[in-house]
Each structure stands twice: as C-alpha cells, then as structure tokens.
C-alpha positions in Angstrom: -8.3 -5.2 25.8 -5.8 -2.3 26.0 -4.7 -0.3 23.0 -1.2 -1.8 23.3 -2.7 -5.3 22.7 -4.5 -4.3 19.5 -2.3 -5.2 16.5 -4.0 -2.8 14.1 -5.5 0.4 15.4 -8.4 1.9 13.5 -9.5 5.6 13.5 -12.1 7.4 11.4 -11.8 11.0 10.4 -14.9 11.7 8.3 -14.5 9.6 5.2 -10.9 8.6 5.9 -10.1 5.4 7.8 -6.5 5.3 9.3 -5.1 1.8 10.0 -2.0 1.8 12.2 0.2 -1.3 12.5 0.7 -1.6 16.2 3.8 -3.7 17.1 6.1 -0.8 17.7 8.4 -2.9 19.9 9.2 -5.0 16.8 9.1 -2.2 14.3 5.6 -3.4 13.3 7.0 -6.6 11.7 4.4 -9.1 10.5 3.2 -12.1 12.4 0.4 -14.3 11.5 -1.8 -12.6 14.0 -1.0 -9.1 12.6 -1.7 -10.3 9.1 -5.2 -11.5 10.3 -5.8 -8.2 12.1 -4.8 -6.1 9.0 -6.9 -8.2 6.6 -9.9 -7.9 9.0 -9.4 -4.1 9.3 -9.1 -3.7 5.5 -12.2 -5.8 4.9 -14.2 -3.7 7.4 -13.1 -0.5 5.6 -13.9 -2.0 2.2 -17.4 -2.9 3.4 -18.1 0.5 5.0 -19.9 2.7 2.5 -18.8 5.9 4.4 -15.1 5.2 4.0 -13.7 6.9 0.8 -9.9 6.6 1.5 -7.7 4.5 3.7 -4.4 5.5 5.2 -2.0 2.7 6.3 0.8 3.7 8.7 2.8 2.4 11.6 3.1 3.1 15.3 6.3 4.2 16.9 9.5 4.8 14.9 8.9 2.4 12.0 6.3 1.7 9.3 7.0 -2.0 9.0 10.2 -4.0 9.2 8.7 -6.8 7.1 8.2 -10.4 8.3 9.0 -11.2 11.9 11.7 -13.8 11.5 10.9 -15.2 14.9 7.3 -16.0 13.9 6.7 -19.8 14.0 5.5 -19.7 10.3 9.0 -18.8 9.1 11.5 -19.2 12.0 14.0 -21.9 10.8 14.6 -25.0 12.9 18.4 -24.9 13.4 18.7 -28.5 14.4 20.9 -30.4 11.9 18.7 -32.4 9.5 15.5 -30.6 10.4 13.0 -30.0 7.6 13.1 -26.3 6.4 10.0 -24.1 6.8 7.9 -23.6 3.6 8.3 -19.8 3.1 6.4 -20.1 -0.2 3.3 -21.3 1.8 3.6 -18.2 3.9 3.6 -16.0 0.8 0.6 -17.8 -0.7 -1.4 -17.7 2.5 -0.5 -14.2 3.8 1.3 -11.8 1.5 -0.4 -12.7 -1.8 -4.0 -12.1 -0.4 -2.9 -8.9 1.2 -1.1 -7.5 -1.9 -4.1 -8.5 -4.1 -6.6 -6.8 -1.8 -4.6 -3.6 -1.9 -4.4 -3.7 -5.7 -8.1 -4.2 -6.0 -9.4 -2.0 -3.1 -12.6 -0.1 -3.7 -11.2 3.2 -2.6 -7.7 4.8 -2.7 -5.1 3.5 -0.2 -2.3 5.8 1.0 0.8 4.3 2.7 2.1 6.9 5.2 5.6 5.7 5.9 6.7 7.2 9.2 10.0 5.3 9.6 11.8 2.3 8.2 9.9 0.2 5.7 12.0 -2.9 5.1 11.5 -6.2 3.2 7.9 -7.1 2.8 7.0 -4.0 4.8 8.5 -1.8 2.0 6.6 -3.7 -0.7 3.3 -3.7 1.1 3.7 0.1 1.1 4.4 0.1 -2.6 1.3 -1.9 -3.3 -0.7 1.1 -2.1 -1.9 3.8 -4.5 0.2 6.6 -3.2 3.2 6.5 -0.8 4.0 9.6 1.3 7.0 9.4 3.6 8.5 11.4 6.4 12.0 12.8 5.5 13.5 10.5 8.2 11.9 7.4 6.7 13.8 4.9 4.6 13.1 1.9 2.3 15.2 -1.3 2.4 14.9 -4.3 0.1 16.5 -6.5 2.8 15.9 -9.9 1.2 19.4 -10.5 -0.3 20.9 -10.1 3.2 19.2 -13.4 4.3 19.3 -15.3 1.0 15.8 -14.5 -0.3 14.3 -12.6 -3.2 11.9 -9.6 -3.0 8.4 -10.7 -2.2 5.0 -9.3 -1.4 4.9 -8.2 -5.0 8.4 -6.7 -5.0 9.6 -8.4 -8.2 6.5 -7.0 -10.1 6.5 -3.6 -8.5 10.1 -2.4 -8.4 11.0 -2.6 -12.1 7.7 -0.9 -13.0 8.3 1.9 -10.5 11.9 2.7 -11.0 13.1 0.7 -14.1 15.2 -2.5 -14.2 18.6 -1.0 -13.4 17.4 0.8 -10.2 15.3 -2.2 -9.2 18.2 -4.6 -9.5 20.4 -2.3 -7.4 17.8 -2.0 -4.7 17.2 -5.8 -4.7 20.8 -7.1 -5.0 22.5 -4.6 -2.7 19.8 -4.2 -0.1 21.0 -0.7 0.7 18.9 1.7 2.8 17.2 4.2 0.5 16.3 7.5 2.2 12.8 8.8 1.6 14.1 11.9 -0.3 16.0 9.7 -2.7 13.0 7.3 -3.0 11.0 10.3 -4.2 13.8 11.4 -6.6 13.9 8.0 -8.4 10.2 7.7 -8.6 9.7 4.9 -6.0 7.3 6.9 -3.9 5.0 9.9 -4.5 6.3 12.4 -2.0 8.7 13.0 0.9 7.8 15.7 3.5 9.4 17.1 6.6 8.7 15.1 9.7 7.1 18.0 11.5 4.3 18.2 8.9 4.2 14.5 7.9 1.0 13.5 9.8 -0.9 16.5 8.7 0.2 16.2 5.1 -0.8 12.5 5.0 -4.3 13.3 6.3 -4.7 16.2 4.0 -3.9 14.0 1.0 -6.4 11.4 2.2 -9.1 14.0 2.6 -8.4 15.3 -0.8 -8.7 11.9 -2.4 -11.9 11.1 -0.3 -13.6 14.2 -1.9 -12.9 12.9 -5.4 -14.9 10.3 -7.4 -13.3 7.3 -5.7 -14.8 4.7 -7.9 -13.1 6.4 -10.9 -9.8 6.5 -8.9 -10.1 2.7 -8.2 -10.9 2.1 -11.9 -7.8 4.1 -12.9 -5.6 1.9 -10.8 -7.1 -1.2 -12.4 -6.7 0.3 -15.9 -3.1 1.0 -15.3 -2.5 -2.6 -14.2 -4.3 -4.0 -17.3 -2.5 -1.7 -19.7 0.9 -3.1 -18.5 0.0 -6.3 -20.5 -1.7 -4.7 -23.5 -0.7 -3.3 -26.9 -1.7 0.3 -27.5 -4.6 -0.8 -29.6 -5.9 -3.2 -26.9 -5.3 -0.5 -24.3 -7.4 2.0 -26.3 -10.2 -0.6 -26.5 -9.9 -1.3 -22.7 -10.2 2.5 -22.1 -13.3 2.6 -24.2 -14.9 -0.2 -22.2 -14.2 1.4 -18.9 -15.3 4.9 -20.1 -18.5 3.3 -21.3 -19.2 2.0 -17.8 -18.1 5.1 -16.0 -20.1 7.3 -18.4 -23.2 5.7 -16.9 -22.2 6.5 -13.3 -23.8 9.1 -11.0 -20.4 10.6 -10.4 -19.9 11.4 -14.1 -23.3 13.2 -14.3 -22.5 15.1 -11.0 -19.0 16.1 -12.3 -20.3 17.4 -15.6 -23.3 19.2 -13.9 -21.0 20.8 -11.4 -18.6 21.9 -14.1 -21.4 23.7 -16.1 -22.9 25.2 -12.9 -19.5 26.4 -11.7 -20.0 24.7 -8.3 -18.0 22.2 -6.3 -19.1 18.6 -7.1 -20.3 16.2 -4.4 -19.3 12.7 -5.4 -21.0 9.7 -3.8 -20.3 6.6 -5.9 -18.1 3.9 -4.5 
C-alpha cells in the first residue's frame, strides 16, 4: 500500500499523534471510506496511553472541503421520479459519531487548518478543542449554496462560538471567511503566517501534551454541561468534578511541583 492510497496518514512525535486527511486531489472531502479511516485512526489514538494530544490536519492545499458530493451515499439520482438520497441517514451514521467522538475525546484535539475548510469540513474543525489556521486558510459554511443547513454540529457550534448574528450571516450567506477574520470574531483560536504554521501547530500540541490532559478533557466536558445549567447547577457540577479531580495523581503532582518549585510531570489520562 502506497502513502497516496492511505486516506488518513498517522505520525507520532513523542506524545503527539498527527492525523492527516489524505485525499488532496479532492481537497480531502469526505467519502464513506475516509470516514471509516478517520474514525479508526481516532480510536487508535484514544486507546494509546502514550498519546496525550492529537493534531488533525489535511494534505495538500486544503484542510477538508466537506462531504464529497459524488460519494454514492449522497450523490443525487438525477433521473426524473427517482427517490432522493437520505442525507439524514448519512449524518446519523457518519458525522454524528465523528463529532461526538471529538467532543468526548480523552485528550485535547487540535485542528490545524492549512487551507480551505468548507461545509462539514469547517464544522469538524470547530468540534476540535483548539483551531489554529494558516493565514491563507479560510472557512466556508457552504450549505446554503446547495439548499442544505449547517451540519456536523454547525447549528450547535456556530452561535456558541460567534453569537447568533454572526452565525446567521455565516450560514445564510455562505461567504468565504479568511482565517484572520475567523480569529477576530472568535470562531477560531489563532491565525498564524503560513511559513510558521506547521511549527506553531506542533508547538501548541506539545505544550498541551505536557499539561494534565485528563483535566483538559474534563474542562471541555464541563463547558459543554454548563451551557445547559443555571449558575447554581453549574457551581454544583464544578464541585462534583473538582471532587473527582482532587483525587487524581495529577493534582497531587501539580501541587507537589508547585511547592517544590519544579516542573510537574503529569501522567494521568
């Protein structure tokens, strides 16, 4: 099997696993086979106790152009009277499990957006914990252009990230949003120059990998829970999580290192 035939490339750099979507000839747009490959790679990283951060990126000039519209699961039959494809079934079978896996991953996941991120490709990136983008990258909610709504979690993510007004504009107009503007409105964490993009993404991943990653994953879950809670309920939730985290080895290591004025070595996952 050649590298060109592998739909998701996997590379380990210490505690960081980099997963690269590898259909550059199609801007890494999703097919059923690439969904399977990505889910398999993510499950392998989740099961590997040595992995403490995952970077998701794309090969070539794009991050991911979303769903490949020529894929049999979605390609419409243009014959008059033909039954339409069930796009909802595709969402339930493919995008929902992928988004939920990213939202509940045991270690931080960084989306390193190296080019266009369109449609479901943009929203899969936004499901990651941090999004860092090259200055030449862009984000497009392309759904309205083909008579659909934002999916892969877009309806849930966009208003929470940028507010309803900006979310509606992104979804209804479907305009290309440059990475620099995406950072300005709070859609992504950071935009960096193309020349240093790869190095910055890896440095960020190594920084996260050195932190108490179990606590980072719990922080993500707590933020998601707090969205649906009153302040009083959120405070109680925080107490429950802190009770559990206070019994962890990483908490003891962090406090011990603080008093000893040394760098901590976190190991929990």
